[in-house]
VEXZAGU-386203 format. One record per atom (N, C-alpha, C, O): atom name; x, y, z; residue number from 1; residue in one letter. Coordinates in steps of 0.05 Angstrom, whole numbers, plus 32768, in hexadecimal, padded with zeros to 4 digits. Example, Ala and Ser with C-alpha at 12.3 -4.5 7.8 and 13.67 -1.06 7.14 Angstrom:
residues 2
site,u,v,w,pos,code
N,8108,7F8E,809C,1,A
CA,80F6,7FA6,809C,1,A
C,8108,7FBE,809C,1,A
O,811D,7FBE,80A9,1,A
N,8101,7FD3,808E,2,S
CA,8111,7FEB,808F,2,S
C,8102,8001,809D,2,S
O,810C,8017,80A1,2,S
END
This chain:
residues 145
site,u,v,w,pos,code
N,88B9,841F,8784,1,M
CA,88A4,8429,8773,1,M
C,888C,8431,8784,1,M
O,8880,8446,877F,1,M
N,8885,8420,8797,2,F
CA,886E,8427,87A9,2,F
C,8873,8440,87B8,2,F
O,8861,8450,87BC,2,F
N,888C,8444,87C2,3,K
CA,8893,845C,87D1,3,K
C,8890,8475,87C0,3,K
O,8885,8489,87C9,3,K
N,8899,8473,87A7,4,E
CA,8896,848A,8795,4,E
C,8879,8491,878F,4,E
O,8871,84A8,878E,4,E
N,8869,847C,878B,5,F
CA,884D,8480,8787,5,F
C,883F,848D,879F,5,F
O,882F,849F,879C,5,F
N,8847,8483,87B7,6,K
CA,883B,848E,87CF,6,K
C,8843,84AC,87D2,6,K
O,8832,84BC,87D9,6,K
N,885C,84B3,87CC,7,E
CA,8864,84CF,87CD,7,E
C,8854,84E0,87B9,7,E
O,884C,84F6,87BF,7,E
N,8850,84D5,87A1,8,F
CA,8841,84E3,878C,8,F
C,8824,84E7,8795,8,F
O,8819,84FD,8793,8,F
N,8818,84D2,87A0,9,A
CA,87FC,84D3,87A7,9,A
C,87F7,84E5,87BF,9,A
O,87E1,84F0,87C2,9,A
N,880B,84E7,87D0,10,M
CA,8807,84F7,87E9,10,M
C,880F,8514,87E5,10,M
O,880D,8524,87F8,10,M
N,8818,851C,87CE,11,R
CA,881E,8538,87C9,11,R
C,8804,8548,87CC,11,R
O,87EE,853E,87C6,11,R
N,8806,8561,87D4,12,G
CA,87EF,8572,87D9,12,G
C,87DF,8576,87C0,12,G
O,87C6,8575,87C1,12,G
N,87EC,857A,87A9,13,N
CA,87DC,8580,8791,13,N
C,87CC,8568,8787,13,N
O,87B7,856C,877C,13,N
N,87D6,8550,878B,14,V
CA,87C7,8538,8783,14,V
C,87AE,8534,8795,14,V
O,8799,852E,878C,14,V
N,87B2,8539,87AF,15,L
CA,879C,8536,87C1,15,L
C,8787,854D,87BC,15,L
O,876F,8548,87BD,15,L
N,8791,8565,87B7,16,D
CA,877F,857B,87B0,16,D
C,876E,8574,8797,16,D
O,8756,857A,8796,16,D
N,877B,8569,8783,17,M
CA,876E,8561,876B,17,M
C,8758,854C,8770,17,M
O,8742,854E,8766,17,M
N,875F,8538,8781,18,A
CA,874C,8523,8787,18,A
C,8734,852F,8796,18,A
O,871D,8527,8790,18,A
N,8739,8540,87A9,19,V
CA,8722,854D,87B8,19,V
C,8712,855E,87A4,19,V
O,86F9,855D,87A6,19,V
N,871F,856C,8792,20,G
CA,8710,857C,877E,20,G
C,86FF,856B,876C,20,G
O,86E8,8573,8766,20,G
N,8708,8554,8764,21,I
CA,86F9,8542,8753,21,I
C,86E0,8538,8762,21,I
O,86CA,8537,8757,21,I
N,86E4,8530,877B,22,V
CA,86CD,8526,878B,22,V
C,86B8,853C,878F,22,V
O,86A0,8537,878C,22,V
N,86C2,8553,8797,23,I
CA,86AF,856A,879B,23,I
C,86A2,8572,8780,23,I
O,868A,8578,8780,23,I
N,86B1,8571,876B,24,G
CA,86A6,8577,8750,24,G
C,8690,8564,8748,24,G
O,867C,856C,873D,24,G
N,8694,854A,874E,25,A
CA,8680,8536,8747,25,A
C,8667,853B,8758,25,A
O,8650,8539,874E,25,A
N,866A,8541,8771,26,A
CA,8653,8547,8783,26,A
C,8645,8560,8779,26,A
O,862C,8561,8778,26,A
N,8654,8575,8772,27,F
CA,8649,858D,8768,27,F
C,8639,8588,874E,27,F
O,8624,8593,8749,27,F
N,8645,8577,873D,28,G
CA,8637,856F,8724,28,G
C,861C,8562,8729,28,G
O,8609,8568,871B,28,G
N,861B,8552,873E,29,G
CA,8601,8545,8745,29,G
C,85ED,855A,874F,29,G
O,85D5,8558,8749,29,G
N,85F7,856D,875E,30,I
CA,85E5,8583,8768,30,I
C,85DB,8593,8750,30,I
O,85C3,8599,874F,30,I
N,85EC,859A,873E,31,V
CA,85E4,85AA,8727,31,V
C,85D1,859A,8715,31,V
O,85BD,85A5,870C,31,V
N,85D6,8580,8711,32,T
CA,85C3,8570,8702,32,T
C,85A8,856F,870F,32,T
O,8593,8572,8701,32,T
N,85A7,856C,8729,33,S
CA,858D,856C,8737,33,S
C,8580,8587,8735,33,S
O,8568,8589,8731,33,S
N,858F,859D,8737,34,F
CA,8584,85B7,8735,34,F
C,8578,85BC,8719,34,F
O,8561,85C6,8717,34,F
N,8586,85B4,8704,35,V
CA,857C,85B7,86E9,35,V
C,8563,85A6,86E4,35,V
O,854F,85B0,86DB,35,V
N,8565,858C,86EB,36,N
CA,854F,857A,86E5,36,N
C,8537,857E,86F7,36,N
O,8520,857B,86EE,36,N
N,853B,8585,8711,37,D
CA,8525,8586,8724,37,D
C,851B,85A2,872A,37,D
O,8504,85A5,8733,37,D
N,852B,85B6,8726,38,M
CA,8523,85D1,872E,38,M
C,8521,85E5,8716,38,M
O,850E,85F5,8715,38,M
N,8532,85E3,8703,39,L
CA,8533,85F6,86ED,39,L
C,8522,85EE,86D5,39,L
O,8513,85FF,86CB,39,L
N,8525,85D6,86CD,40,M
CA,8517,85CD,86B4,40,M
C,84F9,85CA,86B7,40,M
O,84EB,85D0,86A4,40,M
N,84EE,85C1,86CE,41,P
CA,84D1,85C0,86D0,41,P
C,84C2,85DB,86CB,41,P
O,84AF,85DB,86BC,41,P
N,84CB,85F1,86D7,42,P
CA,84BE,860A,86D1,42,P
C,84C1,8613,86B3,42,P
O,84AF,861D,86A7,42,P
N,84D9,860E,86A8,43,I
CA,84DD,8614,868C,43,I
C,84CB,8603,867B,43,I
O,84BF,860D,8668,43,I
N,84C9,85E9,8681,44,G
CA,84B7,85D7,8673,44,G
C,849A,85E0,8675,44,G
O,848B,85DD,8662,44,G
N,8492,85EA,868C,45,L
CA,8477,85F3,8690,45,L
C,8472,860C,867F,45,L
O,845C,860E,8674,45,L
N,8485,861E,867E,46,L
CA,8482,8636,866D,46,L
C,8480,862F,8650,46,L
O,8472,863C,8641,46,L
N,848D,8619,8648,47,L
CA,848C,8611,862C,47,L
C,8475,85FF,8626,47,L
O,8471,85F6,860F,47,L
N,8464,85F9,863A,48,G
CA,844C,85E9,8636,48,G
C,8452,85CB,8638,48,G
O,8440,85BB,8632,48,G
N,8469,85C3,8641,49,R
CA,846F,85A7,8645,49,R
C,8474,85A2,8663,49,R
O,847F,85B3,8671,49,R
N,846C,858B,866D,50,V
CA,846F,8585,8689,50,V
C,848B,857A,868E,50,V
O,8499,8584,86A1,50,V
N,8495,8567,867F,51,D
CA,84AF,855B,8683,51,D
C,84C2,8562,866D,51,D
O,84C0,8558,8657,51,D
N,84D5,8574,8672,52,F
CA,84E7,857E,865E,52,F
C,84FA,8568,8655,52,F
O,8502,8567,863D,52,F
N,8502,8556,8667,53,S
CA,8515,8541,865F,53,S
C,8508,852B,864E,53,S
O,8516,851A,8644,53,S
N,84EE,852C,864B,54,N
CA,84E0,8519,863A,54,N
C,84DB,8523,861E,54,N
O,84CA,8517,860F,54,N
N,84E9,8538,8616,55,L
CA,84E6,8542,85FB,55,L
C,84F9,8532,85E9,55,L
O,8511,8530,85EE,55,L
N,84EE,8526,85D4,56,F
CA,84FE,8516,85C3,56,F
C,84F1,8513,85A8,56,F
O,84D9,8519,85A5,56,F
N,8500,850B,8594,57,I
CA,84F6,8506,8579,57,I
C,84F9,84E8,8573,57,I
O,850F,84DD,8575,57,I
N,84E3,84DC,856B,58,N
CA,84E4,84BF,8563,58,N
C,84F1,84BD,8548,58,N
O,84E8,84CB,8535,58,N
N,8504,84AD,8545,59,L
CA,8510,84A8,852B,59,L
C,8502,8490,851D,59,L
O,8503,848D,8505,59,L
N,84F6,847F,852D,60,K
CA,84E7,8468,8522,60,K
C,84D2,8460,8536,60,K
O,84D8,845A,854D,60,K
N,84BA,845F,852E,61,G
CA,84A4,8457,853F,61,G
C,8498,846F,854F,61,G
O,84A1,8485,854B,61,G
N,8485,8469,8560,62,S
CA,8478,847D,8570,62,S
C,8477,8474,858D,62,S
O,846D,845E,8593,62,S
N,8483,8484,859F,63,Y
CA,8485,847C,85BC,63,Y
C,847C,8494,85CC,63,Y
O,8482,84AB,85C5,63,Y
N,846F,848F,85E3,64,P
CA,8465,84A6,85F3,64,P
C,847B,84B4,8603,64,P
O,8477,84CB,860B,64,P
N,8491,84A6,8609,65,S
CA,84A6,84B1,861A,65,S
C,84C1,84A7,8611,65,S
O,84C3,8493,8603,65,S
N,84D6,84B4,861C,66,V
CA,84F1,84AB,8616,66,V
C,84F6,8490,8622,66,V
O,8502,847F,8616,66,V
N,84EB,848C,863B,67,A
CA,84EE,8472,8648,67,A
C,84E2,845B,8638,67,A
O,84ED,8446,8636,67,A
N,84CA,8460,862D,68,A
CA,84BD,844B,861C,68,A
C,84CD,8446,8603,68,A
O,84CF,842F,85FA,68,A
N,84D8,845B,85F7,69,A
CA,84E8,8457,85DF,69,A
C,8502,8448,85E5,69,A
O,850A,8437,85D6,69,A
N,850E,844F,85FB,70,K
CA,8527,8440,8603,70,K
C,8521,8423,8609,70,K
O,8531,8411,8602,70,K
N,850A,841E,8617,71,A
CA,8503,8402,861D,71,A
C,84FE,83F2,8604,71,A
O,8504,83DA,8603,71,A
N,84F4,83FF,85EF,72,A
CA,84EF,83F1,85D6,72,A
C,8508,83F0,85C4,72,A
O,8508,83E3,85B0,72,A
N,851D,83FE,85CC,73,G
CA,8535,83FF,85BD,73,G
C,8534,8410,85A4,73,G
O,8543,840D,8591,73,G
N,8522,8424,85A4,74,A
CA,851E,8435,858E,74,A
C,8533,844C,858E,74,A
O,853C,8454,85A3,74,A
N,8539,8455,8576,75,A
CA,854B,846C,8574,75,A
C,853C,8486,8577,75,A
O,8528,848A,8569,75,A
N,8546,8497,8588,76,T
CA,8539,84B1,858D,76,T
C,854F,84C7,858F,76,T
O,8566,84C2,8596,76,T
N,8546,84DF,8589,77,L
CA,8557,84F7,858F,77,L
C,854C,8504,85A7,77,L
O,8536,8510,85A7,77,L
N,855B,8502,85BE,78,N
CA,8551,850C,85D7,78,N
C,855A,8529,85DC,78,N
O,856C,852E,85EC,78,N
N,854E,853C,85CE,79,Y
CA,8557,8557,85CF,79,Y
C,8551,8564,85EA,79,Y
O,855E,8578,85F2,79,Y
N,853D,855B,85F8,80,G
CA,8536,8565,8613,80,G
C,854C,855F,8627,80,G
O,8555,8570,8637,80,G
N,8556,8546,8626,81,M
CA,856C,853E,8638,81,M
C,8586,854D,8630,81,M
O,8595,8555,8642,81,M
N,8589,8551,8616,82,F
CA,85A1,8560,860D,82,F
C,85A0,857D,8618,82,F
O,85B4,8588,8621,82,F
N,8588,8589,8617,83,M
CA,8585,85A5,8621,83,M
C,858B,85A5,863F,83,M
O,8597,85B8,8649,83,M
N,8582,8591,864E,84,N
CA,8587,8590,866B,84,N
C,85A6,858F,866F,84,N
O,85B0,859C,8681,84,N
N,85B3,857F,865F,85,T
CA,85D0,857C,8662,85,T
C,85DF,8596,865B,85,T
O,85F2,859D,8669,85,T
N,85D6,85A4,8647,86,V
CA,85E2,85BD,863F,86,V
C,85DE,85D2,8656,86,V
O,85F1,85E0,865D,86,V
N,85C6,85D3,8661,87,I
CA,85C2,85E6,8677,87,I
C,85D2,85DE,868F,87,I
O,85DD,85EF,869D,87,I
N,85D4,85C4,8694,88,N
CA,85E6,85BA,86A9,88,N
C,8602,85C4,86A6,88,N
O,860E,85CF,86B8,88,N
N,860D,85C1,868E,89,F
CA,8628,85CA,8688,89,F
C,862B,85E8,868C,89,F
O,863F,85F1,8698,89,F
N,8618,85F8,8683,90,L
CA,8619,8615,8685,90,L
C,861A,861D,86A3,90,L
O,8628,8630,86AA,90,L
N,860A,8610,86B3,91,I
CA,860A,8617,86CF,91,I
C,8624,8610,86DC,91,I
O,862F,861F,86EC,91,I
N,862F,85F8,86D6,92,V
CA,8649,85F0,86E1,92,V
C,865F,8604,86D7,92,V
O,8670,860C,86E7,92,V
N,865F,860A,86BD,93,A
CA,8673,861D,86B3,93,A
C,8671,8638,86C0,93,A
O,8685,8644,86C6,93,A
N,8659,8642,86C5,94,L
CA,8655,865B,86D2,94,L
C,8660,865A,86EF,94,L
O,866D,866C,86F8,94,L
N,865A,8644,86FD,95,A
CA,8663,8641,8718,95,A
C,8682,8640,8719,95,A
O,868E,864D,872B,95,A
N,868E,8632,8707,96,V
CA,86AC,8630,8706,96,V
C,86B7,864B,86FF,96,V
O,86CB,8654,870B,96,V
N,86AB,865A,86ED,97,F
CA,86B4,8675,86E5,97,F
C,86B3,8687,86FE,97,F
O,86C7,8696,8703,97,F
N,869D,8687,870C,98,I
CA,869B,8698,8724,98,I
C,86AF,8690,8739,98,I
O,86BB,86A2,8746,98,I
N,86B4,8676,873D,99,L
CA,86C7,866D,8751,99,L
C,86E3,8676,8749,99,L
O,86F2,8681,875A,99,L
N,86EB,8672,8730,100,V
CA,8706,867A,8727,100,V
C,8709,8698,8729,100,V
O,871F,86A2,8731,100,V
N,86F5,86A7,8722,101,R
CA,86F6,86C4,8723,101,R
C,86FA,86CE,8740,101,R
O,870A,86E0,8745,101,R
N,86EC,86C1,8753,102,Q
CA,86EF,86C9,876F,102,Q
C,870B,86C2,877A,102,Q
O,8717,86D1,8789,102,Q
N,8715,86AA,8772,103,V
CA,872F,86A2,877B,103,V
C,8744,86B5,8770,103,V
O,8757,86BC,877E,103,V
N,8741,86BD,8757,104,N
CA,8754,86D0,874B,104,N
C,8753,86EB,8759,104,N
O,8768,86F9,875B,104,N
N,873C,86F3,8763,105,R
CA,873B,870C,8772,105,R
C,8748,870A,878D,105,R
O,8754,871D,8797,105,R
N,8746,86F2,8799,106,L
CA,8753,86EE,87B4,106,L
C,8771,86ED,87B1,106,L
O,877F,86F6,87C3,106,L
N,877B,86E1,879C,107,F
CA,8797,86DE,8798,107,F
C,87A0,86EC,877F,107,F
O,87A3,86DF,876A,107,F
N,87A4,8706,8780,108,P
CA,87AB,8715,8768,108,P
C,87C7,870D,875E,108,P
O,87D8,8704,876D,108,P
N,87CA,8711,8744,109,K
CA,87E4,870A,8738,109,K
C,87F9,871F,8742,109,K
O,87F2,8736,8746,109,K
N,8812,8716,8746,110,P
CA,8826,8729,874F,110,P
C,882B,873E,8739,110,P
O,882C,8738,8721,110,P
N,882F,8756,8742,111,V
CA,8835,876C,8730,111,V
C,8852,876A,8727,111,V
O,8863,8768,8738,111,V
N,8857,876B,870D,112,P
CA,8873,8769,8704,112,P
C,8883,8782,870E,112,P
O,8879,8798,8711,112,P
N,889C,877D,8713,113,A
CA,88AE,8792,871D,113,A
C,88B1,87A7,8707,113,A
O,88B2,87A1,86EF,113,A
N,88B2,87C1,870F,114,P
CA,88B5,87D6,86FB,114,P
C,88D0,87D4,86EE,114,P
O,88E4,87C9,86F9,114,P
N,88D1,87DF,86D5,115,A
CA,88EB,87DE,86C7,115,A
C,8900,87EE,86D6,115,A
O,88F9,8802,86E3,115,A
N,8918,87E5,86D6,116,P
CA,892D,87F3,86E6,116,P
C,8932,880F,86DB,116,P
O,8931,8814,86C3,116,P
N,8937,8821,86EE,117,A
CA,893B,883D,86E6,117,A
C,8958,8841,86DD,117,A
O,895E,8856,86D0,117,A
N,8969,882F,86E3,118,M
CA,8986,8832,86DD,118,M
C,898F,8819,86CC,118,M
O,8983,8804,86CE,118,M
N,89A4,881D,86BC,119,K
CA,89B0,8807,86AD,119,K
C,89CE,880B,86AD,119,K
O,89D8,8821,86B5,119,K
N,89DD,87F7,86A5,120,N
CA,89FA,87F9,86A4,120,N
C,8A03,8800,8687,120,N
O,89F8,87F5,8674,120,N
N,8A17,8811,8685,121,C
CA,8A23,8817,866B,121,C
C,8A32,87FF,8661,121,C
O,8A40,87F2,8670,121,C
N,8A2F,87F8,8647,122,K
CA,8A3B,87E0,863C,122,K
C,8A59,87E4,8639,122,K
O,8A68,87D1,8635,122,K
N,8A63,87FD,863B,123,F
CA,8A7F,8802,8636,123,F
C,8A8F,8806,864F,123,F
O,8AA4,87FA,8653,123,F
N,8A84,8817,8662,124,C
CA,8A93,881C,867A,124,C
C,8A87,880F,8693,124,C
O,8A92,8811,86A9,124,C
N,8A6F,8803,8690,125,F
CA,8A61,87F5,86A5,125,F
C,8A58,8807,86BC,125,F
O,8A54,87FD,86D2,125,F
N,8A57,8820,86B8,126,S
CA,8A4D,8832,86CD,126,S
C,8A2E,8833,86CC,126,S
O,8A22,882E,86B7,126,S
N,8A22,8839,86E2,127,S
CA,8A05,883A,86E4,127,S
C,89FB,8855,86D9,127,S
O,8A04,886A,86E1,127,S
N,89E7,8853,86C6,128,I
CA,89DD,886B,86B9,128,I
C,89BE,8868,86B7,128,I
O,89B4,8852,86BA,128,I
N,89AF,887E,86B3,129,P
CA,8992,887C,86B0,129,P
C,898B,886A,8699,129,P
O,8999,8869,8685,129,P
N,8974,885C,869C,130,A
CA,896C,8849,8687,130,A
C,8965,8856,866D,130,A
O,8969,8849,8658,130,A
N,895D,886F,866C,131,Q
CA,8956,887C,8653,131,Q
C,896E,888A,8646,131,Q
O,896B,8896,8630,131,Q
N,8985,8889,8652,132,A
CA,899C,8897,8648,132,A
C,89A4,888C,862C,132,A
O,89A3,8874,8628,132,A
N,89AC,889E,861A,133,T
CA,89B5,8895,85FF,133,T
C,89D3,8899,85FD,133,T
O,89E0,888F,85E9,133,T
N,89DF,88A7,8610,134,R
CA,89FC,88AB,8610,134,R
C,8A06,88A9,862D,134,R
O,89FA,88B5,863F,134,R
N,8A1B,889A,8631,135,C
CA,8A26,8897,864C,135,C
C,8A33,88B1,8656,135,C
O,8A45,88BB,8648,135,C
N,8A2C,88BB,866D,136,P
CA,8A38,88D4,8677,136,P
C,8A55,88CF,8681,136,P
O,8A64,88E3,8684,136,P
N,8A5D,88B7,8685,137,H
CA,8A78,88B1,8690,137,H
C,8A8C,88AD,8679,137,H
O,8AA2,88B9,867A,137,H
N,8A85,889C,8665,138,C
CA,8A99,8897,8650,138,C
C,8A90,88A3,8635,138,C
O,8A9E,88A0,8621,138,C
N,8A79,88B1,8635,139,T
CA,8A6E,88BE,861D,139,T
C,8A69,88AB,8605,139,T
O,8A68,88B4,85EF,139,T
N,8A65,8892,860B,140,S
CA,8A5F,887F,85F5,140,S
C,8A42,8882,85EC,140,S
O,8A31,8888,85FD,140,S
N,8A3E,887F,85D2,141,D
CA,8A23,8880,85C7,141,D
C,8A15,8866,85CC,141,D
O,8A1E,8851,85C2,141,D
N,8A00,8865,85DC,142,L
CA,89F2,884D,85E4,142,L
C,89DD,8844,85D0,142,L
O,89D4,882D,85D1,142,L
N,89D5,8856,85BE,143,K
CA,89C0,884F,85AA,143,K
C,89CB,883B,8595,143,K
O,89BD,8829,858D,143,K
N,89E4,883E,858D,144,T
CA,89EF,882D,8579,144,T
C,89FD,8814,8585,144,T
O,8A04,8802,8576,144,T
N,8A00,8814,859E,145,A
CA,8A0F,87FD,85AB,145,A
C,89FD,87E6,85AE,145,A
O,8A06,87D1,85B8,145,A
END
């Protein structure tokens, strides 16, 4: 059983998947930092707010920040953090789309083979043009056959 597991784990596609997951997690961290540290502060400034991730609605009580509400155990709707997460997702989805698009350009799909120009007669088995409706050798009607 250990030998089979080792063979499974050492296959190229499993190792490729593991590398992809590690790189994806690192990329996710980069995108999160980009959204939280580079993108959202200017957007928050344009909207008149300094800290976009601190936008929330108090469901009970009054708290100056999300951290203060969490420390008090209050229920809040953190729509600023949600917006950060949505923008995070959109950036990752765009990056994956661009990556897949470029890979598809590098490795085009194989062109299917053209339809054969010749076919065999069902009656005399001689080779005839594919569009023929009557066999020139045995004169059989190929439309009704």
